[in-house]
C-alpha positions in Angstrom: 168.1 -36.5 48.0 169.7 -39.3 46.8 170.6 -40.1 43.5 169.9 -43.3 42.1 168.0 -44.3 38.7 165.6 -45.7 40.6 164.3 -42.7 41.9 165.1 -40.6 38.5 162.8 -42.7 36.4 159.9 -42.6 39.1 160.2 -38.8 39.1 160.3 -39.0 35.3 157.4 -40.9 34.9 155.7 -38.7 36.9 157.1 -35.8 34.5 156.2 -37.7 31.6 152.3 -37.3 32.2 153.2 -33.0 31.8 155.4 -33.1 29.4 153.6 -35.4 26.8 150.8 -33.6 27.5 152.7 -30.2 25.5 154.6 -32.6 22.9 150.8 -34.7 22.7 149.0 -31.7 21.9 151.3 -31.1 19.0 151.1 -34.1 17.1 147.5 -34.9 18.1 146.7 -31.4 16.6 148.3 -32.3 13.2 144.8 -34.0 12.0 142.6 -31.5 12.8 145.5 -28.5 11.2 145.9 -30.5 8.3 142.5 -31.3 7.3 141.3 -27.5 8.2 144.7 -25.0 7.2 146.1 -25.4 3.9 150.1 -26.2 3.9 150.4 -22.6 3.3 148.0 -21.5 5.9 150.3 -23.9 8.3 153.7 -22.1 7.2 152.1 -19.3 8.8 151.1 -20.7 11.8 154.1 -22.1 12.0 156.6 -19.1 11.3 154.5 -17.0 14.0 155.1 -19.9 16.3 159.1 -19.4 15.5 158.9 -16.0 16.4 157.0 -16.1 19.5 159.1 -19.2 20.8 162.5 -17.2 20.0 160.6 -14.0 22.2 160.2 -16.4 25.3 163.5 -17.7 25.0 165.6 -14.6 24.5 163.4 -13.3 27.5 164.3 -15.8 30.1 167.7 -14.6 29.8 168.2 -18.0 31.2 166.8 -17.4 34.4 164.8 -21.0 34.4 168.7 -22.7 34.6 169.8 -20.1 36.9 166.4 -21.3 39.4 167.2 -24.9 38.7 170.8 -24.6 39.8 170.2 -21.8 43.2 167.3 -23.4 44.2 168.3 -27.0 44.2 171.6 -26.1 45.9 170.3 -24.9 49.0 168.1 -26.2 51.7 167.1 -22.6 53.1 163.6 -22.2 52.2 163.9 -18.6 52.7 166.7 -18.6 50.6 164.4 -20.6 48.1 161.4 -18.1 48.4 163.9 -15.4 47.6 165.3 -17.4 44.9 161.5 -17.9 43.7 160.8 -13.9 44.3 164.3 -13.2 42.2 162.7 -14.9 39.5 159.3 -13.7 39.2 159.9 -9.9 39.5 162.9 -10.1 36.7 160.0 -11.6 34.8 157.5 -9.1 35.1 160.1 -6.3 34.4 161.0 -8.0 31.3 158.0 -9.3 29.9 155.6 -5.9 29.8 157.9 -3.5 27.8 159.0 -5.8 25.2 155.4 -7.2 24.8 153.9 -3.9 24.8 156.3 -2.8 21.8 156.2 -5.7 19.7 152.4 -5.4 19.7 152.5 -1.8 18.8 154.9 -2.9 16.1 153.1 -5.8 14.8 152.4 -4.6 11.3 156.5 -4.3 10.9 157.4 -7.7 12.0 154.8 -8.6 9.9 156.1 -7.1 7.0 159.6 -8.3 8.1 158.5 -12.5 8.1 156.3 -12.2 5.3 156.6 -9.1 3.7 152.9 -8.2 4.3 151.2 -6.6 6.9 148.3 -8.6 6.1 149.1 -11.3 9.5 150.3 -8.0 12.4 146.9 -9.2 14.2 147.7 -12.9 14.6 151.1 -11.6 15.8 149.9 -9.3 18.2 147.8 -12.3 19.6 150.4 -14.6 19.0 152.7 -11.9 21.8 149.8 -12.1 24.1 150.2 -15.8 24.8 154.1 -15.2 25.4 152.8 -13.7 28.7 150.6 -16.2 30.0 153.1 -18.8 28.6 156.0 -17.7 30.6 154.7 -17.2 33.9 152.9 -20.3 33.5 156.3 -21.7 32.9 158.0 -20.4 35.6 155.3 -21.4 38.2 155.3 -24.9 36.9 159.5 -25.0 36.8 159.1 -23.8 40.5 157.0 -27.1 41.4 159.6 -29.1 39.0 162.0 -27.5 41.4 160.7 -28.5 44.5 160.6 -32.4 43.4 156.2 -31.7 43.6 155.9 -34.2 40.6 152.3 -35.1 41.3 151.2 -31.8 41.2 153.0 -30.8 38.0 151.8 -33.9 36.3 147.8 -32.9 37.4 148.7 -29.4 36.5 150.4 -29.8 33.3 147.6 -32.6 32.2 144.7 -30.2 33.1 145.9 -27.5 31.2 147.1 -30.0 28.1 143.3 -30.7 28.2 141.5 -27.1 28.6 144.3 -26.3 25.6 143.1 -28.8 23.1 139.3 -28.7 24.3 139.7 -25.0 23.9 141.7 -24.9 20.3 139.0 -27.4 18.6 136.4 -25.5 20.0 137.1 -22.2 18.3 139.4 -23.8 15.2 137.1 -26.8 14.4 133.2 -25.5 15.9 133.6 -21.6 15.6 135.5 -21.9 12.5 138.0 -18.5 13.6 141.0 -19.6 11.9 144.2 -19.4 13.0 143.4 -16.9 15.3 141.5 -19.4 17.4 144.7 -21.3 18.4 146.3 -18.2 20.2 142.9 -17.4 21.8 142.7 -20.8 23.2 146.0 -20.5 24.8 145.3 -18.2 26.4 142.0 -18.6 28.0 144.0 -21.9 29.2 146.9 -20.7 30.2 146.0 -17.5 32.3 143.7 -19.6 34.9 146.4 -22.0 35.2 149.2 -19.6 35.5 146.8 -18.1 38.6 146.8 -21.5 40.2 150.4 -22.4 40.3 151.5 -19.3 42.1 148.3 -20.3 44.2 150.8 -23.6 44.8 154.2 -21.6 45.1 152.7 -18.6 47.5 154.6 -19.5 50.1 158.1 -18.9 47.6 156.6 -15.8 46.6 156.6 -13.3 50.0 160.1 -13.1 50.1 161.7 -9.4 50.0 163.3 -8.5 46.3 167.2 -8.9 47.0 169.1 -7.0 44.1 172.0 -9.1 44.9 170.9 -12.5 44.5 168.8 -11.2 41.7 172.4 -10.1 40.1 174.4 -13.2 41.1 171.3 -15.3 39.6 171.4 -12.7 36.1 175.0 -13.2 36.0 174.8 -17.1 36.0 172.0 -17.4 33.5 173.6 -14.9 30.3 176.0 -17.2 29.5 173.3 -19.7 28.6 170.8 -17.5 26.5 173.0 -17.9 23.5 173.3 -21.7 23.7 169.4 -21.3 24.0 169.3 -19.0 21.1 171.5 -21.0 19.3 169.1 -24.1 19.9 166.1 -22.2 18.5 168.5 -21.1 15.7 169.3 -24.2 15.1 165.7 -26.2 14.9 164.0 -23.0 13.1 165.9 -20.4 11.2 165.6 -23.1 8.1 162.1 -22.3 8.1 162.8 -18.4 7.4 165.3 -19.7 4.3 162.4 -22.0 3.5 159.7 -19.3 2.8 162.4 -16.8 1.3 164.2 -19.2 -1.3 161.0 -21.0 -1.6 157.6 -20.6 -0.7 155.2 -20.9 2.8 153.9 -23.8 1.7 156.8 -25.6 1.3 157.2 -24.2 5.0 153.7 -26.0 6.2 155.0 -29.3 4.8 158.3 -29.3 6.6 156.6 -28.2 9.4 154.4 -31.3 9.8 158.1 -33.3 9.1 159.7 -31.7 11.8 156.6 -32.5 14.6 156.6 -36.1 13.2 159.9 -36.1 14.2 159.2 -35.0 17.6 157.1 -37.8 18.6 160.7 -39.1 19.5 160.6 -36.8 22.2 157.5 -38.1 24.0 159.8 -41.6 24.8 161.1 -39.8 27.6 159.8 -36.3 27.9 160.0 -36.1 31.6 163.5 -37.2 31.9 164.5 -33.8 31.5 162.3 -32.2 34.3 164.0 -35.2 36.6 167.4 -34.9 35.5 168.5 -31.5 36.3 167.7 -31.1 40.1 169.0 -34.3 40.8 172.4 -33.9 39.0 172.6 -30.3 41.5 171.7 -31.9 44.1 173.3 -35.4 43.9 176.5 -34.9 41.8 178.9 -34.9 44.6 177.5 -38.0 46.6 179.2 -41.2 46.4 178.8 -43.1 42.8 176.9 -40.5 41.7 178.8 -40.1 38.3 179.0 -43.8 37.9 175.3 -43.5 37.9 175.3 -40.8 35.9 177.2 -42.8 33.1 175.1 -45.8 33.6 171.7 -43.1 32.7 173.7 -41.9 29.4 173.5 -46.2 28.6 170.0 -46.0 29.5 168.8 -42.8 28.1 171.0 -43.5 24.3 169.7 -46.9 23.9 166.0 -46.2 24.6 166.1 -42.9 22.4 168.6 -44.1 19.7 165.7 -47.4 19.1 163.0 -45.5 18.8 164.4 -42.7 16.7 165.3 -45.5 14.2 161.6 -46.9 14.6 160.1 -43.6 13.9 162.6 -42.8 10.7 161.1 -46.6 9.6 158.1 -45.9 9.6 158.3 -42.2 8.7 155.9 -42.6 5.5 153.4 -44.2 7.1 153.5 -42.0 10.3 152.4 -39.0 7.8 149.8 -40.6 5.8 147.9 -41.3 8.9 148.1 -38.1 10.2 147.8 -35.8 7.4 146.4 -35.3 4.1 148.1 -36.1 0.6 149.1 -32.6 0.5 151.3 -32.9 3.5 152.5 -36.7 2.1 156.1 -34.9 1.1 156.9 -34.0 5.0 158.3 -37.9 5.3 161.3 -37.2 3.4 162.8 -35.2 6.0 161.6 -37.2 9.1 164.4 -39.8 9.3 167.0 -36.9 9.2 165.1 -34.8 11.6 164.6 -37.1 14.3 168.2 -38.4 14.4 169.2 -34.6 14.3 167.0 -34.5 17.7 168.2 -37.8 18.9 171.8 -36.2 19.0 171.0 -33.0 20.1 168.6 -34.5 23.0 171.4 -36.6 24.1 174.2 -34.4 24.2 172.6 -31.3 25.9 171.6 -33.3 28.7 174.6 -35.3 29.6 176.8 -32.4 29.3 176.1 -31.9 33.1 180.0 -31.1 33.5 179.5 -27.6 32.6 176.5 -26.5 35.0 178.2 -28.4 38.1 181.7 -27.0 37.1 179.3 -23.3 36.6 181.2 -22.8 33.3 178.3 -22.0 31.5 180.3 -19.8 28.9 181.4 -23.2 27.4 177.6 -23.4 26.6 178.1 -19.9 25.1 180.8 -20.7 22.6 179.3 -24.0 21.6 176.2 -22.3 20.3 177.4 -19.1 19.0 179.6 -22.3 16.6 177.0 -24.7 15.7 174.7 -21.3 14.4 177.3 -20.1 12.2 177.4 -23.2 10.9 173.3 -23.9 10.8 173.8 -20.6 9.1 176.7 -21.4 6.1 174.7 -24.8 5.3 171.1 -23.1 5.3 172.5 -20.8 2.9 174.4 -23.5 0.6 171.6 -26.5 0.8 168.2 -24.6 1.4 168.4 -23.2 -2.5 169.1 -26.3 -4.7 167.7 -28.9 -2.0 165.1 -27.3 -0.5 163.4 -28.6 3.3 165.5 -32.0 2.7 168.9 -29.7 2.7 167.5 -27.6 6.0 166.9 -31.0 7.7 170.6 -32.0 6.8 172.1 -28.6 8.2 170.1 -28.6 11.3 171.5 -32.1 12.3 174.8 -31.1 10.9 174.5 -28.1 13.6 173.3 -30.0 16.3 176.6 -32.7 15.6 179.1 -29.8 15.8 176.9 -28.0 19.0 177.0 -32.1 21.0 180.8 -32.5 20.4 181.7 -29.2 21.8 179.4 -29.4 24.9 180.2 -32.7 25.5 183.9 -32.3 25.3 183.8 -29.4 27.2 181.7 -31.3 30.2 184.3 -34.0 30.1 187.0 -31.1 30.3 185.7 -29.5 33.3 183.6 -32.4 35.5 184.9 -36.1 34.5 182.2 -38.4 34.1 183.1 -41.9 33.4 181.0 -42.0 29.8 181.1 -44.7 27.1 181.1 -42.3 24.4 182.4 -45.2 21.7 179.5 -47.5 22.1 176.6 -44.9 22.2 178.2 -43.1 19.2 178.4 -46.4 17.0 175.0 -47.2 18.2 174.1 -43.8 15.8 176.3 -45.1 12.9 174.6 -48.3 13.2 170.9 -46.5 13.3 172.0 -44.1 10.4 173.2 -47.1 8.6 169.7 -49.3 9.3 167.5 -46.4 7.9 169.9 -45.5 4.8 169.8 -49.1 3.6 165.8 -48.6 3.9 165.5 -45.9 1.8 168.0 -47.4 -0.7 165.4 -50.2 -0.5 161.7 -49.4 -0.2 162.5 -45.3 -1.3 159.4 -44.7 -3.9 157.2 -48.0 -2.8 152.9 -48.0 -1.7 152.4 -48.9 1.8 151.7 -52.4 1.6 151.9 -55.3 4.4 155.0 -56.0 2.7 157.2 -53.0 2.8 155.6 -52.5 6.8 157.3 -56.5 7.2 160.5 -55.6 5.8 160.9 -52.3 7.8 160.0 -54.6 10.9 162.6 -56.7 9.8 165.3 -54.0 9.7 164.1 -52.7 13.4 164.2 -56.0 14.5 167.5 -56.8 12.4 169.1 -53.2 14.3 168.2 -54.0 17.3 169.7 -57.9 18.0 172.9 -56.5 15.5 173.4 -53.9 18.5 172.6 -56.1 21.3 175.1 -58.8 19.8 177.7 -56.0 19.5 176.4 -55.5 23.6 176.3 -51.6 22.6 172.8 -52.0 24.6 174.0 -53.1 27.9 172.4 -56.1 29.3 171.4 -54.6 32.4 169.5 -52.0 30.4 167.3 -55.1 28.7 167.3 -56.8 32.6 165.8 -53.3 33.5 163.4 -53.2 30.5 162.1 -56.6 31.7 161.8 -56.2 35.3 159.8 -52.7 34.4 157.4 -55.0 32.4 157.3 -57.4 34.6 156.9 -54.4 37.7 159.7 -55.9 39.6 162.5 -53.5 41.2 166.5 -54.5 40.3 169.2 -52.4 41.5 170.4 -50.5 38.7 173.6 -51.2 36.6 175.9 -54.4 35.4 175.8 -57.7 37.9 179.1 -57.8 39.4 
């Protein structure tokens, strides 16, 4: 497949529909949850969800990364079928025994996390969602690797709608409490997992190849520490907050983190399109230069949006939540810049995957986790959730620096590192200025106007310093006008 920003944007736009659905589900339910559940209840939901997410990531054992790398690297349909079959068989063999054990030990897990077995039933139902979610994600991932963008978007959107309606039905209409969230997930994921199996049916008929499965496993296993590291950096602080503070603060912090994740909606489909495009086109003429320009596009958009979210965090929280959650606004700006750093560096350290040096991700993840643990221990007791947010941001920065250096050494791509770094620093400075200037003032037309002025000032300053390339602006204008333009700077 020809590597171009135009093709990448088209696929990203379609994939975004499905990804928006996933992120939007978490965001759109915030007003529902914060009006039905107390901060303590939301803290329970967040910690159980965090634990379940860890299980999902750990049980993948890097197989999704291996599917992307091997599936997109071959033209043989028979080989692709063997790859898909191996991934499905591996998931079946790992999920069943682990999840059964987890359900049987749900009381012990509940006692370990919360200090009481009272939430064992919730944990058992949450673990049951892992099975349906795991196969739904795998089969959806195969559509992405096959570049079936429309099918991907349609299935993702329909599943989102089904889960949203079922969640509202159970939680709001039937008042089932927290358990209704997990019932809605199972009921909505199961049928769509079966539908996706049918859509990928021709790739599930190959005979299991043990040698191929071993090769995929050895490729994917070094990515597990980096995946778990991401989980630790994003979620370990919630356990520290629960231990050193209380479950209510976990709930408030969880809302602040969800608000920061609005950033991911901007280019949600990009990550789904990026990997297959890179691995299928990295050796084509001009691919490295296109990757470098893509970073400029991506970082310019993401940083501008991150600054906007950070500036209007108070307004965001007050619109979506109730007064008992308003304290979450204090962490949104820190969270959103941490996510910005992680997203940019993790997506663009593609030289590691191209060179098949996945051990670099492993070691960078371990170093970042050690940093995160130390900072959580130092910062959360005195500063609570604000300290947790700073610990996460610094850990993301450590991880990002290591993987980008490793990518550069493994496979050189002419990224414009300094301009993109300065863009982050100016954005952070604008947000810090807003905190010093407007912090504590009530929301009013005047404060909203001043924040809008700061956002415009950021854009004008960075554009004036040429930190946002002019061809990014031209592309945005052309996109609005509905015109095509060849990507990249003018000659």
